[in-house]
C-alpha positions, 0 to 999 in steps of 0.5 A, a space after each residue: 524829276 519827271 514825276 515831280 514835274 507831272 505832279 506840279 503840272 497837275 496842281 497848277 493846271 487851271 489853277 484859277 478854276 480849281 481855286 474858285 471851286 474850292 472857294 465855292 465848296 468852302 462857302 457852301 460848307 460854311 453856310 450849311 455848318 452855320 444853318 440852324 438844326 431843326 426837327 420836324 414830323 412828316 408822313 411818308 408812304 411805305 413801299 416794298 420790294 422783292 416779295 417772292 412770287 409765291 407769297 401774298 400779303 394777307 394782313 391789312 397793310 400799313 400804308 404810311 408811317 410818320 417820321 421824326 427828322 432832324 437836320 439843317 433847316 434848308 434840307 428840312 424845307 425840302 421835305 415833301 418835294 423831290 427830296 422827300 424821305 422814303 421807307 422801302 422794305 426788303 421782303 426778299 427773305 420772307 416766309 409764310 407767317 408773321 414778319 415784323 419790320 423795324 423802321 430805321 436807318 436801314 430802310 429809310 432814305 433821307 437827304 444828306 444831313 438829315 437824320 431819323 430820330 424815330 418812326 411812328 409806329 416803330 415797326 410794321 407787322 405783315 402776315 404772309 401766305 402762299 399764293 394759290 389759284 382756284 377755279 370757282 363757279 359763277 352765280 348770276 343775280 337778277 333784279 326786277 319783275 318779269 313782264 306779264 307774269 314772267 319769271 326767270 326759268 333758267 340761265 347760263 353763264 359763260 364762262 360758268 367758272 372763273 379763275 381767282 388768285 390770292 392768299 391761301 386762306 382767303 381763296 379757300 373761303 370763296 364759294 363763288 363769283 357773283 355777277 352784277 344784277 341782270 335786269 329782267 323787268 322787261 323780259 318775256 322770252 329770252 334775254 342776254 346780258 354782259 356783266 362783270 363778276 366780283 368776289 367779296 374778299 378784297 384780297 382775292 382777285 381775278 386772273 382775267 377780266 371778270 366779264 360774264 355773258 348771262 343768257 336768261 330764259 323766262 317762263 310763266 309763273 
């Protein structure tokens, strides 16, 4: 009988509070069950995780998708705040080449009671390439006319080469990093300027801050 006594004690201990909690839960369930079901569209950002360190996304990324959702009116009113849905793509198994990700229940996080009807677009395609590094030369640019008939005779850039990283095909097309223009309009002897370098391809980036010191020696025409 000891086990029956213990079970009875567990059931009756704080019985009033347990009964109140049950009543509250039942009330919430009844409210949700009787709440009208609606549909709506919402635009959400696309995130990803677990992209291998050896790969780069080399195609123009799809940053957002539109989701058609259905669920209780109260839950749908919360779309856009902390309960906003999220699309998260797992890229742990990708390899070089094209890969299509379908947008569905497996990668969409929704509030309880809200269901995904469809995604627009229904799938997203990415192009993956090996990540490569390459050292490229630095070329200085100049603006303005030298004073008193002086022109740029020679210059040095420090560093004269700089390391870039990115998708293999994009890095291969980069010939040089080009500096911001150095103004020589008032230079007659020597000039030194600290400027930034850049590359035209937005998929290629610098491994270190792209600051370059350009030393210019002017000469008479």
